[in-house]
N, C-alpha and C positions, 0 to 999 in steps of 0.2 A: 427367303429374302427377294428382293426385286432383281432385275438384270442390271448386271454391270456393263456398260457400253465402252467401246473402244474409241480412240480417236477417229473423227472423219477423214477418210482418204481424199485427197485433193483430185478432182475430176479434170481439172484443166491447169497446166503450168505454162508458164512463160519461157519462150523459146530463145531468150537473151536478146530478141530484137522488137520486145513488145507484143509481139503475136502471140494469142492463146492457142495452146497446142492439146487436143483432146489425148487424155491418158488412157490408155487401154489396160485392163487388168485381167490377167490369166488367173489369179488367186486373190482370195481376200486377205490382206494383210493387215496385221495390227501389232502393237506394241504390249508386251508383259512386263510386269514389275515382281521383283522379290520372288523368282522361281526358286522353290526350296525343296530339299527332301531332309527329312528327319531334323528339321529346324536350322538347317544349315543353307543360307543363301547362295545359290549356285552363282549368280551374276556379281557377287560382290567384287571380285576381282578384276572385273571387266567392265560393267557399266551399271547404270541405274535400271535400265531397262532393256529389253532385246526385242527384236522383230520375230514374229511369230506368223505363220499362214495357215489357211486351211486348205487341204488337200484331198478333195472327194475321190481322187483315184487311187488313193492308197488306204491302208487299214490301220498302220501302226503309228504310234507316236515316235518321231525321229527327232534327235537331239544333236546338237553339235558334238564332237568328239569328246571334247572337255567336260561337258555336262553329262554326258553319257558316262564316263569314267566315275564321274562324283556318285551318280546313282547308283552305280555297281558296288562302289566302295561302302556305301551306307546299307545295303541291301544283302545280308548275308544268305538270304533264300534264293538269291538268283545265282544259276549257274550258266554263263554265257560262252559258249564255244564259237570257235570259226569252222564253219562245214558249208560245203557246195554240193547240191545234187544235181548231176546232169538231168536237162529235161523237167527239171521241177524249177530250179532257182535261175531268175534272169540276173546275169551279171555280166562283168566285162572280161574279155579274153586278155590273158596276160602275155601271149605270143601271137604271132602272125598265123600259125595254124589253128590257134584256139584250142590247144590240146590241154592247156591251163586255165582255170577260171579263177577271177579274184574270189577270194573266200568272202562269205558272209557271216556277220555275227549274229547266232541265233542264241536267245535267252530262254533256257529251261527253268522250272522249279528245281531246286537243289533236292537231291535224296532225301526223302523223310520231311520234306517242307510241304506245308499247305499253302494256298492262294491267301489264307489270312494272316499269314506270316510276311507278306509283302508289304513294304511302308507305301505311304501317300504323298505324291507331289501336289504342292501347293503355288499358286500364282495369283497374281493381282492383274485387274485391268487398268489401274491407276496408282500412283505412288500411295495414296491414302484409302484406297478402296479396301472392300473385305477381301480375305482369302477365298478363292476357289480351289475346290479339292478334286483330284484326279487319282484315284486309287490304282495302284499297279495291278491289283488282283482283277481290276475290270478290264485288264488288256489282255486275258487269257484267249488264246485261240488254239484250235487243234488242225493244223493246215500241214504237218508234217508227215511224210510216208511213214515215219515209225509209229505214228498215233500219239506220241507224247505231246501233251500240251506246252505250249510256249508262251512267254510273255510278248506281246507284240509291241515291242520297244526295240529300236535301232539307232546306231550310231551314224551321224552324218559325217561331213568334211571337218576337218580340224578349225578351230578359229585362227590358231598360229599361222597356218599355211595361207590365211588371207589378209594377214595385217598390214601388207603393204599394197593391197590392191586398192585402186581408185573407185573402182565403180562398185558402190555398195548393194546393188541389185543382186550380185553374185555371193555376197557374204552369208555365211551359213545361218539357217533360220532354225526356229523350233518350229516343226511341222506336225500339225494336228491331222490325223487320217481319220476316217470314219468311225472305228473303233474307239479312239480316244475320244471323239465328239460325243459318242452315244453315253458316254459316262458324265456328260454336262448337259444342261439345258440351254441350247443355242438357238438364236434368232439372228437373221440377216437383214440390214436395211440396206435394199439394192440402190436406193437412190443416193444415199451418201456413202455406200461403200463401207459401212460400219459394222461391227459385230456386237452381240450383246450376249451374256453368259451369265448362268448361275449354276450353283453347286446342287446336285441331286441329293447329295448326303454329306454331312459334315463329319470330322474326324479330329481326334486330340492331335496337337502340335507334333509331339514325339512320343512315339509308342514303343514298348519294349521289344519290337520286332525288329527294330533298328540296331545296326551293329553298334557295340560299345566303344565310346571314344578312346582313340589311341592315347596311350600315356607316354610322353616323352621323357627322356633323361638327359641331365647336364645341360649342355647347350643346345639341344636339338630345338627344331622351330615345327611346330604343329601346324600342318596344313588341313586347316578345318574342312575345306571341300572334298579333299581325297581321304580324309581321316587317317593321315598317315604323317609319321614323323620324319622329317627332312633333316639332312645334314645341317650343321651352323654355319652361318654365311661367313665363313673364316676370311674370305677374299676382303672383307671390309676392313680387317685388321692388317697393318703392316707386317709383312714377313711371318705371317701365320698360315697354316694349313690345316685342312680337317685331319682329325687323327684316324688311325685305323680302324677304332672302333666305331667310327663315323657319329660320335656323340659329343665331341668335343673339338677345341682349337689346340694346336700345338705348334711350337715354333718350327721354321722350316730348317732343315738340315743345312741349307746353302748360306742361311743366316748366321747360324752357328759357326761354319766354315769361315765366313766373313768376320765374324767377331775374333775368331783365333788368329786370323791373318792379320787382323788390324792390330791386336794386341801383341803379337809377336813383332810386328814392325815396330809399334811404339817402344818395346823392350830394347829390340836392335838399336834403334835411333838413340835410346836412352844411354846404353853402353857405348855406343860410337861417340856419342857428344861428350860423354865422361872422359873417355880416352883423350879425344882431342883437347878437351880441357886441361886433363893431367900434362900432356906433352908442351901444350902451350905454356901452362904456367912453369913446368922446368925450364923451359926455353927461356922465358921472361926473367927467371930467377938466376939463370946462368949468365944472362945478358947483364942483369943488375950487378952481380957479384964482380964481373970482370970491369965494370966501369968504375966500381968502388976501389 
């Protein structure tokens, strides 16, 4: 098929006083829709679209942490570990002496898996556009000292850590490095700062290489993104809590204790009122007898 084009980036913005300000761009950015893995839309819980960027200074596909976790949950062939190799990996120091480095997440093929076992990511350049296909098998690279090939996909910052941030320019983006772009036919319109893409190859929506959907029991709720059964939302029901088995709701012990105390209070009040009634009746009968 032909190219699918992104929205045109604005070249000038109003500064609030009616003056046009030239907008500098360090990266090509564009909006993607329906970013999916194994038929699951990763954006459904967050937005109808997400900002992506082209980073020719990097090789990998970088996803916000939440989206990365979803890819990992649906990809049994991926084995991602935290590791940092001094003098090889560039990362942050965790102390003033830089004796400890922030670990990097490196994704290898799981033992016994082959590249063909990796799923395919899909996304669109518009709400009603055709799916574009990015196979994870096309992200294999051998750049680790061990020689073991890794899948060039990395987690970025968490979306939740930026929810209160006013400056959207710092919001975590989907980043297409050069290796990720090599799996797509990409063209750039430098005048409008827009991007055109098309797939090099198409794939079935959901192949057997995806993880089996989780099966939930009782009141558990399926998180389709993470392919995981979550405890039921018992907090929505008065005086209920999650059961020890994490699959149902049960009455809170404090509620049962409160019921016992209330019932005991009513019983005590009933007995006390009955006693008062009998004493009062006896007293009235005595007065009536004397007056007669």
